[in-house]
N, C-alpha and C positions, 0 to 999 in steps of 0.2 A: 267687654262688648265691641270695640273697636276690631280688634283681633278676628273676633266672629264675623264682622260685617265684612271685613278685608277678604277673609277667606271665601266667603258666598260670593264676593265680586269675582276673584280670580276664578274661582270653579264655573261661574256663569258664561265664561268664554271657552269652556270645554266642548270641543267638538264632537258631536254624537256620531259615531258610526252608524250606517244605516242599514237595513235587511239588504242584502245582495253584495254589501261591499265586502272586499277582501282584504284580511291581515295576514300577511304571507301566505301559508295554503290553506287558512282557515275562512270560510265564508260566513258572514254574520247572519244570523237567522233572526234574532230580535235582541232589544234590549231588556235585561233582566231587572237592574236596579242600580241604585247608585248608594255607597255607603260613605264612610267618613275618609277611607283613603282609597277605595277602589271603585271603579264602574264595572259591572259584570254584563256579559252578554252570553246569549246561546250561539253557540257556532257550529258548523258542519265541518266534522274531520275528512281528510280525504277519503278515510274507509267507509263514508256515508253516515256514520254514528254521529249523534249529537253530544257536544261538549260545552263546559263553561270556560269563557275568558274572563279573566279578570284583569284590567289595566289601572294604572296609577292615575289618580285625579291630579288637575294641575297644581294646585295648591301645596299639595304633597311634594310634587316634582320640584317646585320652585323653593321651598323652604325647609326640606328634611333630605335625609339620603333616603330617595325614593327606591333606589335599588335594594337597599337593605330591607324594605317592605316584602319585596317580591321574595326575596332570599330568606326572610324568615318565615314566611307562610309555606314556600316550598320545603324548607326544612322540615317544618313541623309536619307535613303531608308525608313525607319520605320516612321520617322516623316513626310516626303512628301508623302507618301501613296497615289499614284495617278495611273489611268490606263494608263496613257501615260508615266510613269517611270517604271523602273525595280522595281518588287516586292521582297524583301528580302525573301530568303528561310530558309538558316541555315548557320552558322559559325562553322568552326572546325579547326582541325590541323591533319596533315597527314605526319608522320615522320618528325616532327619538322617544318614543313612549315604551316604556317597560311594561311587559305582560307576562302572564303564565297561563297554560291551560290545563284543566282538570277535569276528571270525568264527572259527568251530571250525574247526580244522585236522583233517584224515581222516589216519589212520595208527594203527599201534601202537607202543609203547615196545619196546626192545631188551631190555628186562626180559622183557615178554610172549612175546616172539618166543622167546628163549632158554628161560625157564622154564616156560612154558605150551604152547609150540608145539614145544620139543626143538630149535630151529635151532642149529645149529653153524657158526660162522665159521672157515674156513681164513685162514691168514696173508694170502693174496693178497686173500681177501674182507675181511677185517678192515682191510686198507691201503686198499682200494678205498672202502670205506663212510668211512672217515677222510677219504679225499681229498675225498669229496663234501662231508662236513660243512666241511671247511676251506674250500672254495671258498665255501660259505654265510658262514661266519664271515668271511672275507676281503671280503665285500659289506658285513657290519656294520662293520668295521674302517674301510674306505674311506669310509664315511659319517661317520666321526668318532666311532663308538659302541663300548663293549666289553659284551658280553652279560654276564659274570661269574657264569653260573649255568647253564652247560652240564652240567648233570648227565643221567644216564641218563633219568629221566623228562621232561627237558625235549627230547628229541630222538626224533622219530617216523620210522618208515618207513612209507611208503605205495607200495606195489608197485614198489619200487626207487628212490623218490624220497625225499629227506630234508626233514624240515620242522623247523624250530626254534619252540618255544613259549616261553612265560613270560618276558617281558621286564622283570620287576618290578625287577630288580637292575641292569639295563642303564644305563650312565651315559655322558656324554661323555668320551671318551679323555683322559688326562693323559698328556703326553709324557715326564715325569719320575715315575718311580714310588719310593717309599720303599724303604729296605732292609727285606726281610721275613725274620723270624727263624724261623718257623714255617710248615709246610707248609699249615695250615688258612688262613693268611692269603692264599697265592697266589692262590686262587680270587675274593679279593675287591679284589685289586690292580686299579687304574684304568687298566691299561695291555694292551697285547695279550697279553703274558705269562700274564695270568690265563687268557684263553681257549684258549692253548695248552697250558697245564697241565692244563686240563680235559679236552681232546683225547687228552693223554697217557692219562690215567685211562680214558676211553672207549675208545681204542684197545687197552688192557691188558684191559678188560672184555670185548670182543669176542675177543681171544685166548684168553681162559681160557675161553671158551665150548666150545673143543674140546680143551681140555687133560684128559689123563688121569693121575691121580696115579700114580707108581709107587714111592713112599716115603711113610712117615707123618712124616717128618722135616721140620721147618719150614725152608724156604730160600727165597731170595729169588726174584722173577719172572724175574731173569738167569738162574738156574740151572734154573728149572723149565720155562720154555717153549722149546721147541725151534724156534727162530727164528733168521732170517738175521742176521748180525752188523750189517748195515746198519740194520735194522729195531730192533735194540737201540740201535744209536747214536742214531736218530731219538727212540726213546722217553727215553733219558737227557737229551737236549736239551729235549724237550717237558717233562719232570719237573724240568728244571732241576738235574740231578744232575750233569751234564758240559757246561757252558756253557748257550747258552739262545738260542732263535729270537728275533730281533727284527723279522722281516718275513715275510708270508705267501708271498711269491714263493721265498724260499729253502726254506721248509718244502714247499711245492709241489713244487719242483724235486726234493727228496731222495724225497718220496713217490713220484713219477711213477718216478723212477729205480729204487728198490726194487722197487715193483711188477713193472717189465720183468724185473729180475733173478730174482724169485721166481716169475714166470709161466714162465721159460725154464730153470727148474732140473730 
């Protein structure tokens, strides 16, 4: 608790760059958001294109190898090099603050689509979007990395295409993972299972977009969601309730199979 409060106190002294400020040759457009280790800004490149600049937060700079954070994300983006992931542009240091610049990915988060635009995803649509996401995650895994932060804000939809952003917690995959006691630890595991667990929650999020409650009684998702039993079986394995997925090919096969079943119902 003291550790958390101290971190918040240190980060409270972070100087926010304002629209119009210059960081080397990059002009700040606006603050995009603040994460656990980085603050992101939308910036204007010398070419006139918009890009994303991420800088290290004060707490990380004082109490960790902050340069390594930049190095890790840079290495991940360069290694993964994919049109659906941000492309690395350049790393630098401005007034003692490490930063790097990457391509701005187009699209809207699924939170925005559901809560601002009123989009509702059917079971089939939810499965198809999750399959698209899994196909990209499989690319990450095949290159030897794990994303470890596949939360709703980090998955974008751009006219039917899926983009994955924020590789700040991405790491080289470990073949052996420790025994995890709490669900909150599953997302930080350095094996494929952490990303599969996140995909399970993402799929649930989409499925709930079209859920209409019929009772005020608290029940589990398995009772609330009127979905095919094979979809439930996939979710139980993704969430590591009933076994687990060890490889993307098995998960892709299961998703393709249930999509076909649901489509022909």
